[in-house]
N, C-alpha and C positions, 0 to 999 in steps of 0.2 A: 299218421302216415304222412311221409314227407312229400314235397312237390315232385311231380314227374320231371325228369330230366331229359332234354333234348340230346341226341347224339348224332354225330356226322362223321365223315370220313373224307380225307382229302387225299388224292393221287397226285403225284408228281409226273410231269411229261405226259399227260393225257390231254387230248383234244377231242372234244365232242362237238358234233355239228347238229344245229337245229334251225328251225325256221322262225323268223321273227315277223310278227304281223302288227302293223300299225293301222288300227281300224277307226274310222271316222265316217260320219255321214256325208254323203256326196253333196248334199245341200250346203255343207259347210266348207267345200274345198277352196273356196276363196276367201275364208277366214284368215286374217293374218297370222293367228297363233298356229293353226294348222299348217299353213305355208311354211312358217319358221320351222316347226317340228320336221317337216318333210325335208327341207333343206339341211337341218342338222343330221338326220338320219342318213341321207344321201351322201353327205360328205364324210360321216364317221364310218359307214359301211362301205364306202366307194361303190354307191349303187348307180351313179350318174350313167346313163346309156344301158344299163343292164335291163334286157327286156322282162325279167321276172319282177323288176321293181316298177309296177304300174297299177294304176287304179283299175279295180274291177267293180262290177255292180252285182 
């Protein structure tokens, strides 16, 4: 029996909304790597000033 094959489907002109969560330990919020990731995410998704882009516990 042959290997199972993956199947996929692509649609043109379709937009899907989803939530993105970047999760890290609060104890590491001062870690330079975490700070750098938060900066990149904020710039990439234009999150600066967005009240939804905040730390929660």
